[in-house]
KOLFI-11578 format. One record per residue (C-alpha): z, y, x. Coordinates in steps of 0.2 Angstrom, whole numbers, padded with zeros to 4 digits, always signed. Layout:
N
ZYX/...
***
This chain:
243
+0082+0034+0061/+0067+0024+0065/+0055+0021+0051/+0051+0003+0046/+0034+0004+0054/+0041+0011+0071/+0053-0003+0071/+0040-0015+0068/+0029-0009+0082/+0043-0011+0094/+0046-0029+0088/+0027-0032+0090/+0027-0024+0107/+0041-0035+0113/+0033-0050+0107/+0016-0046+0115/+0025-0042+0131/+0035-0058+0131/+0019-0068+0127/+0009-0059+0140/+0022-0062+0154/+0026-0080+0151/+0009-0085+0143/+0017-0091+0127/+0011-0090+0109/+0012-0073+0102/+0018-0080+0085/+0032-0090+0092/+0037-0075+0103/+0038-0064+0087/+0049-0077+0078/+0061-0076+0093/+0061-0057+0093/+0063-0055+0074/+0078-0067+0075/+0087-0060+0090/+0083-0042+0088/+0080-0038+0070/+0091-0050+0060/+0105-0057+0071/+0114-0041+0075/+0114-0037+0056/+0121-0053+0050/+0134-0053+0064/+0140-0036+0059/+0141-0041+0040/+0151-0057+0045/+0163-0046+0055/+0165-0033+0041/+0168-0047+0028/+0182-0055+0039/+0190-0038+0042/+0191-0034+0024/+0193-0051+0015/+0209-0055+0006/+0204-0073+0003/+0218-0084+0009/+0207-0098+0016/+0197-0086+0026/+0212-0077+0034/+0218-0094+0041/+0202-0101+0047/+0191-0101+0063/+0184-0084+0062/+0174-0083+0078/+0165-0100+0076/+0161-0094+0058/+0153-0077+0065/+0142-0086+0077/+0136-0100+0065/+0134-0087+0052/+0123-0075+0062/+0113-0089+0071/+0110-0099+0055/+0104-0084+0044/+0093-0076+0058/+0085-0093+0063/+0072-0092+0049/+0066-0073+0047/+0055-0078+0033/+0068-0085+0022/+0067-0079+0004/+0080-0066+0000/+0085-0075-0016/+0090-0091-0006/+0102-0082+0005/+0118-0083-0007/+0117-0102-0007/+0115-0102+0012/+0130-0090+0014/+0141-0100+0002/+0137-0116+0012/+0142-0108+0028/+0158-0101+0021/+0163-0117+0013/+0160-0126+0030/+0173-0116+0039/+0185-0111+0025/+0187-0126+0014/+0190-0121-0005/+0186-0102-0002/+0170-0103-0013/+0179-0113-0027/+0193-0100-0028/+0191-0090-0045/+0201-0076-0037/+0188-0074-0023/+0173-0074-0034/+0171-0055-0035/+0173-0053-0017/+0161-0066-0012/+0148-0060-0025/+0149-0043-0016/+0147-0051+0001/+0131-0061-0006/+0124-0045-0012/+0126-0036+0004/+0118-0050+0014/+0103-0050+0002/+0102-0031+0002/+0102-0030+0021/+0089-0044+0022/+0078-0036+0010/+0079-0019+0019/+0072-0027+0035/+0057-0036+0026/+0045-0021+0028/+0049-0021+0046/+0046-0040+0048/+0030-0039+0037/+0022-0026+0047/+0026-0034+0063/+0018-0050+0058/+0003-0041+0052/+0001-0032+0069/+0003-0048+0079/-0008-0058+0068/-0023-0046+0067/-0021-0042+0086/-0022-0061+0090/-0037-0063+0079/-0046-0049+0087/-0038-0051+0105/-0055-0053+0114/-0064-0038+0106/-0048-0027+0108/-0047-0031+0127/-0066-0028+0129/-0064-0011+0122/-0049-0007+0133/-0059-0012+0149/-0074-0002+0143/-0064+0014+0139/-0052+0013+0154/-0065+0017+0168/-0060+0011+0185/-0045+0001+0177/-0046-0017+0174/-0034-0025+0162/-0026-0034+0177/-0022-0018+0186/-0013-0010+0171/+0005-0011+0169/+0009-0026+0157/+0018-0015+0145/+0004-0002+0144/-0008-0016+0141/+0002-0022+0126/+0004-0004+0119/-0014-0001+0120/-0018-0018+0111/-0006-0014+0097/-0013+0004+0095/-0031-0002+0095/-0027-0015+0082/-0020-0002+0071/-0034+0010+0073/-0048-0003+0068/-0039-0015+0057/-0026-0004+0047/-0037+0008+0037/-0022+0016+0028/-0015+0023+0045/-0023+0039+0052/-0028+0037+0070/-0017+0052+0076/-0002+0044+0069/-0006+0028+0078/-0009+0038+0094/+0007+0047+0092/+0017+0031+0090/+0009+0023+0105/+0014+0038+0115/+0032+0037+0110/+0032+0018+0114/+0025+0022+0131/+0039+0036+0134/+0052+0023+0129/+0047+0007+0137/+0035+0012+0151/+0034+0022+0167/+0037+0041+0167/+0019+0047+0165/+0012+0031+0157/+0011+0040+0140/-0003+0051+0148/-0013+0036+0152/-0011+0028+0135/-0015+0044+0126/-0031+0047+0136/-0038+0030+0132/-0034+0030+0114/-0040+0048+0112/-0057+0043+0120/-0058+0028+0109/-0055+0038+0093/-0068+0051+0098/-0081+0038+0103/-0079+0028+0087/-0078+0043+0075/-0061+0037+0069/-0053+0048+0056/-0037+0057+0062/-0031+0060+0044/-0026+0048+0031/-0041+0041+0021/-0041+0036+0003/-0038+0017+0000/-0056+0015-0006/-0063+0021+0010/-0062+0009+0025/-0059+0014+0043/-0073+0008+0055/-0072-0010+0060/-0072-0015+0078/-0088-0025+0081/-0098-0031+0096/-0108-0014+0097/-0091-0005+0100/-0089-0015+0116/-0106-0017+0122/-0114+0000+0120/-0109+0014+0132/
***
């Protein structure tokens, strides 16, 4: 199973790629990706499981398909929603489609179990969402410096000549290497290689690996995990102006 960080990198990559291709805001692109890719499938699956197993009379005789669509769309529309607010949102949607279901004393235990499942699954995805947001935010803040470093390192390759997906993979990886001191550089490089193998052309991973390995060596980045008190080198103007 993919780790939360690996899933977050995929979310961030999709957002950067979408933003790069249509020239949209990266934060808005990430919101769409988190909603449609991270949360909507989860909430739809929970809704269908609830309908399959429920014994609540009002639900059994209600409009189930409309409920599933509204439930998954509504709960995934705001990825940053607080976990503790979800039961009330779920209750309102259930009552909207199945009048009286939430006021039935006999259904209380079943609905409480459903609320808990929704909260649990949402909470499980929060580390993915948080890391994806950090990647996109720090990458956007340092976009110009990151791109300058890519062009400086990728000899004979301008950014425009690179495949868009490779360009986005490099941006995410370099962002990690310079702005996430708790992640060792070799872990970042390995993850970038996996992204290239999954989403890019057959041998793109070699191109990505070559550039990142050179950046790692030229900037003396640690390939092993560093203590929290020791900060990884910060990308500054000297990194993109000196040869």
